[in-house]
ZAMARGU-4260 file (C-alpha; in steps of 0.2 Angstrom, whole numbers, plus 5000, padded with zeros to 4 digits):
<rodrens>
0) 4855/5011/5302 | 4861/4998/5290 | 4869/4982/5295 | 4885/4988/5287 | 4886/5004/5297
5) 4882/4994/5313 | 4896/4982/5309 | 4909/4996/5307 | 4904/5004/5323 | 4905/4987/5332
10) 4922/4983/5324 | 4930/5000/5329 | 4920/5002/5345 | 4913/5018/5341 | 4896/5026/5347
15) 4893/5036/5332 | 4899/5035/5314 | 4905/5053/5314 | 4914/5056/5330 | 4920/5074/5334
20) 4935/5069/5345 | 4946/5055/5349 | 4938/5044/5362 | 4947/5045/5379 | 4948/5026/5382
25) 4958/5024/5366 | 4973/5034/5374 | 4978/5019/5384 | 4993/5012/5376 | 4998/4999/5389
30) 4993/4985/5376 | 5004/4992/5362 | 5016/4981/5353 | 5034/4980/5357 | 5047/4991/5351
35) 5050/4994/5333 | 5066/4984/5334 | 5057/4968/5339 | 5045/4971/5325 | 5060/4971/5313
40) 5066/4955/5320 | 5049/4947/5318 | 5049/4953/5299 | 5066/4945/5297 | 5061/4929/5305
45) 5046/4925/5295 | 5048/4906/5296 | 5034/4897/5305 | 5039/4888/5321 | 5030/4879/5335
50) 5033/4894/5346 | 5024/4906/5335 | 5009/4908/5346 | 5020/4911/5361 | 5030/4924/5352
55) 5014/4933/5347 | 5007/4932/5364 | 5022/4939/5372 | 5026/4952/5359 | 5008/4958/5356
60) 4995/4958/5371 | 4981/4966/5361 | 4965/4956/5360 | 4961/4949/5343 | 4943/4944/5348
65) 4931/4954/5338 | 4918/4963/5348 | 4929/4964/5364 | 4926/4980/5374 | 4937/4989/5387
70) 4929/4996/5402 | 4934/5011/5411 | 4947/5002/5421 | 4954/4994/5405 | 4947/4977/5408
75) 4941/4968/5392 | 4925/4959/5391 | 4917/4948/5378 | 4901/4956/5373 | 4888/4947/5361
80) 4880/4957/5348 | 4863/4951/5354 | 4856/4938/5366 | 4840/4931/5372 | 4831/4939/5387
85) 4837/4931/5403 | 4819/4931/5410 | 4813/4921/5395 | 4801/4933/5388 | 4810/4936/5371
90) 4824/4928/5360 | 4832/4944/5356 | 4835/4958/5368 | 4840/4971/5354 | 4825/4968/5344
95) 4813/4970/5359 | 4822/4986/5364 | 4821/4993/5346 | 4803/4989/5346 | 4801/4999/5362
100) 4811/5014/5354 | 4827/5012/5364 | 4841/5017/5351 | 4853/5002/5356 | 4858/4999/5338
105) 4866/5017/5337 | 4874/5017/5354 | 4885/5001/5358 | 4888/5006/5376 | 4870/5008/5379
110) 4866/4991/5371 | 4880/4983/5382 | 4871/4989/5398 | 4856/4978/5392 | 4866/4963/5388
115) 4869/4950/5402 | 4886/4945/5395 | 4893/4962/5397 | 4902/4968/5412 | 4893/4985/5411
120) 4876/4976/5412 | 4864/4986/5423 | 4849/4976/5430 | 4840/4992/5435 | 4841/4999/5418
125) 4837/4982/5410 | 4821/4980/5420 | 4815/4998/5419 | 4816/4998/5400 | 4814/4979/5395
130) 4801/4975/5407 | 4793/4992/5411 | 4776/4986/5408 | 4778/4968/5416 | 4767/4963/5430
135) 4772/4954/5446 | 4767/4937/5439 | 4778/4940/5424 | 4793/4945/5434 | 4791/4930/5445
140) 4790/4918/5430 | 4806/4927/5424 | 4815/4924/5440 | 4811/4906/5439 | 4818/4905/5422
145) 4834/4915/5428 | 4836/4903/5443 | 4836/4888/5432 | 4848/4895/5420 | 4860/4900/5434
150) 4858/4882/5442 | 4862/4874/5425 | 4878/4885/5423 | 4883/4882/5441 | 4881/4864/5440
155) 4892/4864/5424 | 4905/4874/5432 | 4905/4863/5448 | 4908/4848/5437 | 4922/4856/5428
160) 4930/4862/5444 | 4929/4845/5452 | 4936/4836/5437 | 4950/4848/5435 | 4953/4853/5453
165) 4972/4851/5453 | 4974/4861/5437 | 4964/4875/5445 | 4975/4874/5460 | 4991/4875/5450
170) 4984/4888/5439 | 4979/4898/5454 | 4997/4897/5461 | 5004/4902/5444 | 4992/4917/5443
175) 4997/4922/5460 | 5016/4921/5457 | 5013/4931/5440 | 5003/4944/5449 | 5017/4946/5462
180) 5030/4947/5449 | 5021/4960/5440 | 5016/4970/5455 | 5033/4971/5464 | 5043/4970/5448
185) 5055/4957/5454 | 5058/4964/5471 | 5054/4955/5488 | 5036/4959/5493 | 5035/4967/5511
190) 5033/4954/5524 | 5016/4955/5533 | 5005/4943/5542 | 4991/4948/5531 | 5000/4942/5516
195) 5005/4926/5524 | 4987/4924/5530 | 4981/4926/5512 | 4995/4913/5507 | 5000/4924/5492
200) 5016/4914/5489 | 5021/4903/5475 | 5016/4885/5476 | 5029/4871/5475 | 5024/4868/5457
205) 5028/4886/5452 | 5042/4888/5439 | 5050/4901/5451 | 5052/4888/5465 | 5065/4878/5456
210) 5078/4891/5454 | 5075/4906/5465 | 5065/4900/5480 | 5080/4900/5491 | 5085/4918/5487
215) 5068/4925/5491 | 5073/4930/5509 | 5090/4937/5504 | 5094/4955/5505 | 5094/4963/5488
220) 5107/4976/5494 | 5120/4962/5499 | 5116/4952/5483 | 5116/4963/5468 | 5119/4949/5456
225) 5103/4940/5462 | 5094/4956/5461 | 5099/4959/5443 | 5094/4941/5438 | 5077/4944/5447
230) 5074/4960/5438 | 5079/4952/5422 | 5067/4938/5424 | 5053/4949/5431 | 5037/4949/5422
235) 5037/4967/5416 | 5037/4975/5399 | 5056/4979/5400 | 5061/4961/5402 | 5048/4955/5389
240) 5038/4948/5403 | 5052/4936/5409 | 5056/4927/5392 | 5069/4939/5386 | 5083/4928/5391
245) 5077/4913/5382 | 5068/4922/5367 | 5084/4924/5357 | 5091/4907/5359 | 5073/4900/5355
250) 5072/4910/5339 | 5089/4904/5334 | 5085/4886/5337 | 5069/4888/5328 | 5078/4895/5313
255) 5091/4881/5313 | 5077/4868/5314 | 5068/4877/5300 | 5084/4876/5290 | 5086/4857/5294
260) 5069/4851/5294 | 5060/4864/5283 | 5064/4856/5266 | 5058/4839/5273 | 5043/4845/5282
265) 5038/4858/5268 | 5041/4846/5253 | 5023/4844/5251 | 5019/4862/5251 | 5033/4865/5239
270) 5027/4851/5228 | 5010/4859/5227 | 5018/4876/5224 | 5028/4869/5210 | 5013/4860/5202
275) 5004/4877/5203 | 5019/4886/5195 | 5021/4872/5182 | 5003/4873/5177 | 5004/4891/5176
280) 5019/4890/5165 | 5011/4878/5153 | 4996/4889/5152 | 5005/4905/5149 | 5020/4899/5140
285) 5018/4909/5125 | 5016/4925/5135 | 5031/4921/5146 | 5041/4919/5130 | 5034/4934/5122
290) 5048/4946/5128 | 5062/4934/5121 | 5053/4931/5105 | 5051/4950/5102 | 5069/4953/5106
295) 5074/4939/5093 | 5062/4946/5080 | 5070/4963/5082 | 5087/4956/5080 | 5082/4946/5065
300) 5072/4961/5058 | 5057/4949/5056 | 5044/4963/5058 | 5030/4952/5053 | 5033/4940/5068
305) 5037/4954/5079 | 5020/4962/5076 | 5011/4945/5079 | 5020/4943/5096 | 5017/4961/5101
310) 4998/4960/5097 | 4997/4943/5106 | 5006/4951/5121 | 4995/4967/5121 | 4979/4957/5120
315) 4985/4947/5135 | 4989/4962/5145 | 4972/4970/5140 | 4963/4954/5146 | 4972/4954/5162
320) 4968/4973/5164 | 4950/4969/5162 | 4951/4955/5174 | 4958/4967/5187 | 4944/4979/5184
325) 4931/4965/5185 | 4938/4959/5202 | 4937/4976/5210 | 4940/4974/5229 | 4937/4955/5228
330) 4954/4946/5232 | 4960/4936/5216 | 4963/4918/5216 | 4980/4910/5215 | 4979/4907/5197
335) 4972/4925/5194 | 4986/4932/5205 | 4999/4923/5195 | 4991/4929/5178 | 4991/4947/5185
340) 5009/4946/5190 | 5015/4938/5174 | 5005/4950/5163 | 5013/4965/5173 | 5031/4958/5171
345) 5029/4953/5153 | 5021/4969/5148 | 5034/4979/5156 | 5048/4970/5146 | 5039/4970/5130
350) 5034/4989/5131 | 5052/4993/5135 | 5058/4984/5120 | 5045/4991/5109 | 5048/5009/5114
355) 5067/5007/5110 | 5062/4999/5093 | 5050/5014/5090 | 5064/5026/5093 | 5075/5017/5081
360) 5062/5016/5068 | 5058/5034/5069 | 5076/5038/5067 | 5077/5027/5052 | 5061/5034/5044
365) 5067/5052/5045 | 5085/5048/5039 | 5079/5037/5025 | 5081/5051/5012 | 5100/5051/5013
370) 5100/5034/5004 | 5104/5037/4986 | 5094/5029/4972 | 5109/5018/4967 | 5110/5011/4985
375) 5092/5009/4986 | 5091/4999/4970 | 5106/4989/4974 | 5101/4983/4992 | 5086/4991/4999
380) 5068/4991/4993 | 5061/5007/4985 | 5047/5008/4997 | 5056/5005/5013 | 5048/5020/5020
385) 5031/5012/5018 | 5038/4997/5027 | 5043/5008/5042 | 5027/5017/5042 | 5017/5001/5042
390) 5028/4995/5056 | 5024/5010/5067 | 5006/5009/5063 | 5006/4991/5069 | 5015/4995/5085
395) 5004/5011/5088 | 5011/5028/5089 | 5004/5045/5094 | 5011/5055/5080 | 5006/5052/5062
400) 5021/5043/5053 | 5015/5047/5036 | 5015/5066/5040 | 5032/5065/5049 | 5040/5056/5034
405) 5033/5068/5022 | 5038/5083/5032 | 5056/5076/5034 | 5056/5072/5016 | 5052/5090/5012
410) 5065/5097/5024 | 5078/5085/5016 | 5074/5091/4998 | 5074/5109/5003 | 5091/5108/5011
415) 5098/5098/4997 | 5092/5111/4984 | 5100/5125/4994 | 5117/5116/4997 | 5118/5109/4980
420) 5114/5126/4971 | 5125/5137/4982 | 5140/5126/4983 | 5140/5121/4964 | 5139/5139/4959
425) 5154/5144/4970 | 5165/5129/4963 | 5160/5135/4946 | 5165/5152/4950 | 5182/5146/4957
430) 5186/5137/4940 | 5180/5152/4930 | 5193/5163/4940 | 5207/5151/4937 | 5203/5151/4918
435) 5201/5170/4918 | 5218/5173/4927 | 5227/5161/4916 | 5237/5166/4900 | 5226/5169/4886
440) 5228/5155/4873 | 5235/5160/4856 | 5223/5161/4841 | 5232/5146/4833 | 5227/5135/4848
445) 5209/5139/4845 | 5211/5136/4826 | 5217/5118/4831 | 5201/5115/4839 | 5191/5122/4825
450) 5201/5112/4813 | 5197/5096/4822 | 5179/5100/4820 | 5180/5098/4801 | 5187/5080/4803
455) 5174/5073/4814 | 5157/5077/4821 | 5154/5086/4837 | 5147/5072/4846 | 5161/5060/4842
460) 5175/5068/4851 | 5169/5082/4863 | 5186/5084/4872 | 5194/5090/4856 | 5182/5105/4854
465) 5191/5116/4867 | 5205/5115/4880 | 5204/5102/4894 | 5201/5116/4907 | 5187/5124/4897
470) 5179/5106/4894 | 5180/5102/4912 | 5171/5118/4917 | 5157/5115/4904 | 5155/5097/4910
475) 5154/5104/4928 | 5140/5116/4923 | 5131/5103/4914 | 5132/5091/4929 | 5126/5105/4940
480) 5110/5108/4929 | 5108/5089/4927 | 5109/5087/4946 | 5095/5100/4948 | 5084/5097/4933
485) 5086/5079/4926 | 5074/5065/4930 | 5088/5057/4940 | 5092/5073/4949 | 5083/5084/4962
490) 5068/5088/4951 | 5065/5069/4949 | 5065/5068/4968 | 5053/5083/4969 | 5041/5075/4957
495) 5042/5059/4965 | 5039/5067/4982 | 5023/5075/4975 | 5017/5059/4968 | 5019/5051/4985
500) 5010/5066/4993 | 4996/5064/4980 | 4994/5046/4983 | 4992/5049/5002 | 4980/5063/4999
505) 4969/5052/4987 | 4970/5038/4999 | 4978/5026/4987 | 4995/5024/4995 | 4989/5020/5012
510) 4977/5006/5006 | 4990/4993/5009 | 4995/5000/5026 | 4989/4992/5042 | 4976/4999/5054
515) 4985/4994/5070 | 4979/4985/5085 | 4960/4986/5086 | 4960/4999/5072 | 4969/5012/5083
520) 4980/5018/5069 | 4966/5021/5057 | 4966/5040/5061 | 4984/5041/5055 | 4978/5035/5037
525) 4970/5052/5034 | 4980/5068/5031 | 4971/5084/5038 | 4965/5097/5027 | 4978/5109/5034
530) 4991/5096/5031 | 4986/5094/5013 | 4987/5113/5010 | 5004/5114/5018 | 5011/5100/5008
535) 5005/5108/4992 | 5013/5124/4997 | 5029/5115/5001 | 5029/5107/4984 | 5027/5124/4976
540) 5041/5131/4987 | 5053/5117/4981 | 5049/5120/4963 | 5052/5139/4965 | 5068/5135/4974
545) 5074/5125/4959 | 5068/5139/4947 | 5077/5152/4957 | 5094/5143/4957 | 5093/5140/4938
550) 5087/5158/4934 | 5101/5165/4945 | 5114/5154/4936 | 5109/5161/4919 | 5103/5178/4922
555) 5114/5183/4937 | 5131/5190/4937 | 5146/5179/4943 | 5146/5178/4962 | 5158/5188/4972
560) 5157/5179/4988 | 5165/5162/4988 | 5166/5160/5007 | 5155/5145/5006 | 5171/5135/5001
565) 5177/5137/5019 | 5162/5128/5026 | 5162/5109/5028 | 5154/5098/5016 | 5137/5091/5021
570) 5140/5075/5032 | 5126/5064/5026 | 5130/5050/5014 | 5117/5057/5002 | 5127/5073/5000
575) 5117/5083/4987 | 5132/5085/4976 | 5128/5071/4963 | 5136/5075/4947 | 5148/5087/4956
580) 5164/5085/4966 | 5161/5069/4976 | 5174/5073/4989 | 5183/5089/4993 | 5193/5093/4977
585) 5211/5100/4982 | 5208/5114/4970 | 5194/5121/4982 | 5205/5121/4997 | 5210/5139/5000
590) 5217/5149/5014 | 5204/5161/5021 | 5217/5175/5020 | 5222/5170/5002 | 5207/5169/4991
595) 5207/5166/4972 | 5208/5183/4964 | 5193/5189/4955 | 5192/5189/4936 | 5201/5203/4928
600) 5191/5216/4919 | 5197/5217/4901 | 5180/5222/4893 | 5177/5204/4887 | 5159/5199/4884
605) 5160/5183/4894 | 5164/5193/4910 | 5145/5196/4913 | 5140/5178/4911 | 5142/5166/4925
610) 5138/5151/4914 | 5152/5155/4901 | 5170/5149/4903 | 5183/5162/4899 | 5192/5159/4883
615) 5179/5146/4877 | 5176/5145/4859 | 5158/5145/4851 | 5159/5127/4845 | 5160/5120/4863
620) 5149/5133/4869 | 5135/5129/4857 | 5137/5110/4860 | 5135/5112/4879 | 5123/5126/4879
625) 5111/5117/4868 | 5111/5102/4881 | 5109/5114/4896 | 5094/5123/4887 | 5087/5106/4884
630) 5088/5102/4903 | 5081/5119/4907 | 5066/5117/4895 | 5062/5100/4900 | 5064/5104/4918
635) 5053/5119/4917 | 5040/5109/4908 | 5041/5095/4921 | 5040/5108/4935 | 5024/5116/4927
640) 5016/5099/4926 | 5016/5097/4945 | 4998/5099/4951 | 5001/5112/4964 | 5010/5123/4951
645) 4998/5120/4936 | 4982/5120/4947 | 4988/5134/4959 | 4993/5152/4956 | 4997/5155/4938
650) 5011/5167/4944 | 5023/5152/4946 | 5019/5146/4928 | 5024/5163/4922 | 5040/5163/4932
655) 5044/5146/4923 | 5041/5154/4906 | 5052/5169/4911 | 5065/5156/4916 | 5066/5148/4899
660) 5065/5165/4890 | 5079/5173/4900 | 5090/5158/4899 | 5088/5157/4880 | 5091/5175/4877
665) 5107/5175/4888 | 5114/5160/4880 | 5111/5167/4862 | 5119/5183/4867 | 5134/5175/4874
670) 5135/5163/4860 | 5134/5176/4847 | 5149/5186/4855 | 5159/5170/4854 | 5153/5166/4837
675) 5159/5183/4831 | 5176/5181/4838 | 5179/5164/4831 | 5174/5171/4814 | 5188/5183/4815
680) 5200/5170/4820 | 5194/5157/4807 | 5208/5162/4796 | 5220/5153/4807 | 5212/5137/4803
685) 5220/5138/4785 | 5234/5125/4785 | 5236/5125/4766 | 5233/5106/4766 | 5223/5099/4751
690) 5206/5092/4755 | 5205/5073/4752 | 5187/5076/4744 | 5192/5090/4732 | 5210/5091/4727
695) 5210/5108/4721 | 5205/5116/4737 | 5212/5116/4755 | 5203/5109/4770 | 5197/5127/4774
700) 5180/5126/4765 | 5176/5109/4774 | 5182/5116/4791 | 5172/5132/4788 | 5156/5122/4783
705) 5158/5111/4799 | 5160/5126/4810 | 5145/5136/4803 | 5135/5120/4802 | 5138/5116/4820
710) 5134/5134/4826 | 5118/5134/4816 | 5113/5117/4822 | 5116/5121/4840 | 5108/5138/4839
715) 5093/5130/4832 | 5092/5118/4847 | 5095/5133/4859 | 5081/5144/4851 | 5068/5130/4849
720) 5073/5117/4862 | 5066/5103/4851 | 5070/5089/4863 | 5060/5098/4877 | 5046/5102/4865
725) 5043/5084/4863 | 5035/5083/4880 | 5016/5086/4881 | 5011/5103/4888 | 5028/5111/4885
730) 5022/5123/4872 | 5014/5133/4886 | 5031/5134/4895 | 5043/5136/4880 | 5037/5150/4870
735) 5043/5153/4852 | 5059/5163/4850 | 5055/5182/4848 | 5058/5190/4832 | 5072/5201/4839
740) 5082/5186/4844 | 5080/5178/4827 | 5086/5194/4819 | 5101/5194/4830 | 5106/5176/4825
745) 5102/5181/4807 | 5113/5196/4807 | 5127/5187/4816 | 5127/5173/4803 | 5129/5185/4789
750) 5143/5194/4798 | 5152/5179/4802 | 5152/5175/4783 | 5159/5192/4779 | 5173/5190/4792
755) 5177/5173/4787 | 5179/5178/4769 | 5189/5193/4774 | 5201/5182/4783 | 5203/5170/4768
760) 5208/5185/4757 | 5220/5191/4770 | 5228/5174/4771 | 5230/5174/4752 | 5238/5192/4751
765) 5251/5189/4764 | 5269/5193/4760 | 5280/5179/4754 | 5285/5167/4768 | 5300/5173/4779
770) 5309/5164/4792 | 5298/5171/4806 | 5282/5170/4796 | 5266/5167/4805 | 5263/5152/4795
775) 5279/5144/4801 | 5274/5147/4819 | 5256/5141/4816 | 5263/5125/4808 | 5275/5122/4822
780) 5262/5125/4835 | 5249/5114/4828 | 5260/5099/4823 | 5262/5084/4833 | 5273/5069/4832
785) 5265/5057/4819 | 5253/5070/4812 | 5251/5071/4793 | 5253/5090/4795 | 5271/5089/4801
790) 5278/5091/4784 | 5276/5105/4772 | 5286/5098/4758 | 5279/5100/4741 | 5271/5083/4736
795) 5255/5074/4737 | 5242/5083/4747 | 5254/5097/4751 | 5258/5114/4743 | 5271/5128/4746
800) 5262/5141/4757 | 5277/5153/4755 | 5272/5156/4737 | 5259/5170/4736 | 5253/5164/4719
805) 5250/5147/4726 | 5240/5154/4741 | 5230/5165/4729 | 5226/5150/4718 | 5221/5139/4733
810) 5210/5154/4740 | 5202/5156/4723 | 5198/5138/4723 | 5191/5139/4741 | 5181/5154/4736
815) 5174/5145/4721 | 5169/5130/4732 | 5161/5142/4745 | 5151/5151/4731 | 5145/5135/4723
820) 5143/5123/4737 | 5146/5128/4755 | 5137/5145/4756 | 5121/5139/4747 | 5121/5124/4758
825) 5123/5134/4774 | 5109/5146/4768 | 5098/5131/4765 | 5102/5125/4782 | 5098/5142/4790
830) 5082/5143/4781 | 5076/5126/4786 | 5082/5128/4804 | 5074/5145/4808 | 5060/5145/4795
835) 5065/5161/4786 | 5071/5166/4769 | 5088/5173/4766 | 5083/5181/4749 | 5092/5198/4751
840) 5106/5190/4761 | 5109/5177/4749 | 5110/5189/4735 | 5122/5201/4745 | 5133/5186/4749
845) 5134/5180/4731 | 5139/5198/4726 | 5152/5199/4739 | 5159/5182/4735 | 5160/5188/4716
850) 5168/5204/4720 | 5181/5195/4731 | 5184/5182/4718 | 5187/5195/4704 | 5198/5205/4715
855) 5209/5190/4719 | 5209/5184/4701 | 5215/5200/4695 | 5228/5201/4709 | 5234/5184/4703
860) 5234/5186/4685 | 5241/5204/4684 | 5260/5199/4686 | 5259/5186/4672 | 5249/5198/4661
865) 5261/5212/4663 | 5275/5201/4659 | 5266/5195/4643 | 5262/5213/4638 | 5281/5217/4640
870) 5285/5202/4629 | 5273/5207/4615 | 5277/5225/4615 | 5296/5221/4614 | 5293/5208/4600
875) 5282/5220/4589 | 5293/5235/4592 | 5308/5225/4586 | 5314/5233/4569 | 5317/5216/4561
880) 5298/5211/4564 | 5290/5211/4547 | 5306/5214/4537 | 5306/5197/4529 | 5297/5197/4512
885) 5291/5179/4515 | 5293/5173/4533 | 5294/5155/4537 | 5293/5155/4556 | 5285/5165/4570
890) 5295/5178/4579 | 5304/5173/4596 | 5292/5184/4607 | 5278/5171/4603 | 5288/5157/4610
895) 5293/5167/4625 | 5275/5172/4628 | 5269/5154/4626 | 5283/5148/4638 | 5277/5160/4651
900) 5260/5153/4649 | 5267/5136/4651 | 5274/5141/4668 | 5257/5148/4672 | 5249/5132/4667
905) 5261/5122/4677 | 5257/5132/4692 | 5239/5133/4691 | 5236/5115/4685 | 5247/5108/4700
910) 5239/5120/4713 | 5221/5122/4707 | 5217/5112/4692 | 5200/5118/4691 | 5206/5135/4688
915) 5217/5131/4673 | 5205/5134/4660 | 5199/5150/4668 | 5216/5157/4670 | 5223/5153/4653
920) 5207/5158/4644 | 5208/5175/4652 | 5226/5177/4648 | 5223/5172/4630 | 5209/5185/4629
925) 5221/5198/4636 | 5235/5193/4624 | 5224/5194/4609 | 5217/5211/4615 | 5235/5217/4618
930) 5240/5211/4600 | 5226/5220/4593 | 5231/5236/4602 | 5249/5235/4596 | 5244/5231/4578
935) 5232/5246/4578 | 5247/5257/4582 | 5256/5253/4565 | 5250/5263/4550 | 5251/5250/4537
940) 5256/5232/4533 | 5265/5226/4518 | 5265/5208/4512 | 5279/5203/4523 | 5272/5211/4538
945) 5255/5205/4534 | 5261/5187/4533 | 5271/5189/4549 | 5257/5196/4559 | 5245/5182/4552
950) 5258/5168/4557 | 5260/5175/4575 | 5242/5177/4578 | 5237/5161/4571 | 5251/5152/4580
955) 5244/5159/4596 | 5226/5154/4592 | 5231/5136/4586 | 5242/5132/4601 | 5230/5139/4614
960) 5214/5133/4604 | 5209/5122/4620 | 5207/5139/4630 | 5199/5149/4616 | 5183/5157/4621
965) 5170/5167/4611 | 5177/5183/4617 | 5195/5178/4611 | 5188/5172/4594 | 5180/5189/4592
970) 5196/5198/4596 | 5205/5188/4584 | 5192/5192/4571 | 5195/5210/4575 | 5214/5208/4572
975) 5211/5201/4555 | 5199/5215/4551 | 5212/5228/4557 | 5226/5220/4546 | 5214/5220/4531
980) 5211/5238/4533 | 5229/5243/4533 | 5234/5232/4518 | 5233/5237/4500 | 5224/5227/4487
985) 5240/5220/4479 | 5246/5213/4495 | 5229/5207/4499 | 5228/5197/4483 | 5246/5190/4485
990) 5242/5185/4502 | 5228/5173/4495 | 5241/5165/4485 | 5253/5163/4500 | 5240/5155/4511
995) 5243/5137/4507 | 5261/5139/4510 | 5258/5148/4526 | 5247/5133/4532 | 5261/5121/4528
1000) 5273/5133/4538 | 5261/5133/4553 | 5259/5114/4552 | 5278/5112/4552 | 5280/5124/4567
1005) 5266/5115/4577 | 5275/5099/4574 | 5292/5106/4579 | 5284/5114/4596 | 5273/5099/4600
1010) 5284/5094/4615 | 5286/5111/4622 | 5268/5116/4622 | 5260/5098/4625 | 5252/5105/4641
1015) 5241/5115/4630 | 5235/5100/4620 | 5217/5095/4622 | 5215/5078/4631 | 5209/5064/4620
1020) 5191/5058/4624 | 5197/5040/4624 | 5205/5036/4640 | 5199/5053/4648 | 5201/5045/4665
1025) 5220/5043/4663 | 5222/5061/4655 | 5224/5070/4671 | 5238/5060/4676 | 5247/5062/4659
1030) 5245/5081/4660 | 5250/5082/4678 | 5265/5070/4677 | 5277/5083/4668 | 5271/5097/4679
1035) 5274/5088/4695 | 5291/5084/4689 | 5294/5102/4684 | 5287/5108/4701 | 5298/5095/4710
1040) 5314/5101/4701 | 5309/5119/4704
</rodrens>
């Protein structure tokens, strides 16, 4: 057996390394230690004292000598592991027996029987085995050796006894007394002569003699106190072998002595300990301060210093851990022990702080999305998530922080899209219901907004395009789409999210990230294949959510359920309501039992459109819808450019194309309906105010041109979305408008022209103004303090709208402006905007304008013409006409007719100067035609009648020579021909003689009537600039005087 196994057997006093039962001799517990209470006292009083050996001897009787063995009677013997042969034949008994085949190395008891130092030594067995083959001579030689050895030991013992005889005597007496005390347990031993003969009494030097010698012969029954004292001091286990009485005082004295003298006596030890501690502190100072340094770095948010300290502490802990592994079962030195304890304590504190920091960093990383871009730009860096991810990688984490952040970002965007879309649509519906249930505005109010359009461009004053409530709702809708589809909205965040994901997938984003301690975080730099696929699907899902919300907003019906208003707003500071109500609007606070009523069903077109405010006009609609469609087009193109969408399933691309097409079609349909309604009400825009650019027309042509131009320009933006088309790749997402949609706009444009023209004619043909005339109401409703429309007095820039003739003249001027300028310009704008030719439509519009103009012109001139015909009929039917043989003046009916024309000229020249020539030329033609008709009715003309007819006709012609046309000249020629036919030769010849005199008469008559008919005089070429003022001055005075 190996030496180690033999050592184990000797130490535990076993005969075999695998015993089957507990040895019987081990059951003797007489030498066990004292009670558990005494052991606790010993642990409490750990201070060393001079009585330590005594205390240990009293309290623990077990032998501490290695190799001691108990015999059957419990007596301990010192046994050597090996010893020389007592007979001198060998220097090792165990080796000799092993050579002889005796298994003494396995059986300790058997070996002890061969060792002379053992009490179980067996001489017979020793000789029979050790010297089985020895002869007599060898045994005799061995006996001599044994005898000499005994003599040497006896001589030494004898010298020892002689030199210490008195000590042996006193020790013998003490041993006897101790034996007696132990045997009789404090009682008097029985008296016997044998006992006296053996003198088994205490000597005078016994420590029992001094105090209890006189009491040995007393009766224990009569002296119980003495008996108790004796029992107390008896050398038995119950009395702690006689030292129980003094043990406690001795321990107290030892403790006090230790307190008093301990510092003085132990100063050197403390000094050494302090030196050791100081040296260790100096050596491991940076590790001792690691915990406080890390706490300070966390407080200051100095993550760079934090990582350095943590790596240093972690490296020290790993070095110490390897030291412990290298030591194994070897006891460490004092320096190593201190390093181990310091590393354990330091690492516990550091790891506790780092774990708390990790939890805080994880929380910040997952809640970082709630920080708005404005806040990030103002105070925090844009790539704060990279800083936090890098910190986690430096500290070492089990989960991949890149994946966790991307996943939390995806969840945040998904929730933001859902909450923004749902809540915004409900708030929009609430405002729609408020508008729908409010009183319907009067047409004059709508006309006010359209009238403002003619004074300023659409972009300069958006608030004037419609009522404040309608503009607010349009702005809210635009803000909703902007929050979803703009680069600063959720779409921008989705695109940024994919760019971040793409950077991590390509490995570019994490190039600047650390790999952690000993490269342990390198695995977190890579996204798994499944993770990459999931992120691509997640990005596609976010794009589809945006598309679905926008599609539902345009193509869906107005929502019926508005219960979302009763749920609280999202609590995060980054509430996805950017561009919407930042806080709870009081208008959206409703009682659950008193919800806003739904929109009434009146058959209006806007009732089926969730994106159209009730009562909104087409001008504000086209302005905002063009902006909204631009957002939709650019947003759809941006969403299609995201790699998972463009490189994935083409179904998503088709859905985006359908989104643009559906939104465009719905917007065009809603806008055409409003356009048609506004065209019917455009007549209320007429305020009978002169245009500053063209004095002979009102502001109606300009307002109509601005109205139609704004609609055409906005409709072109809606159909083609030019701003969105500027983005590369948008042609695949924004298809060209279908032909059917273009035809709808084309038909609507022509229809609005017809309806606008009909409204103008209706305005002109209204009855003369009464007290409750609509024009009075219109003016009263549309005037404001300080407005230039507050007065309708006849003067500069104003006319009398109560005069039907004035309205007709102004309308004729307006129609002329429309026919010559406005409509051709609008047709050209339409053709350029939509790349079509309005050949047939232009011809039809021109014909309709001509018919309307002719009808209105006839309506205006008919009263004057009828009056003129009556005057001419009455003058020619007078019996006195032509009765003068040689007339020297024209008849009164000529002056009366010319004065009538003066009134007409005054009215036309002051109301519509450009119509003056057209009206008077037409009236001159009709006068000439009627004169011809009347003269044809007479059978013949004598010289007097012939001269009178010539004077009348020629006076008309010369006075109105400025307005003579080819047709009028031709009719006058026919009159002279008719006169010549009905005159005889004699009268014809005599007329030739009278012509010079008639010329003089006409000249004199012209001179006499110069002032009365000065308005018909042709203006001079010189000073033609001042001519209009000279012609208008009298007429203005005439109009002012009534």
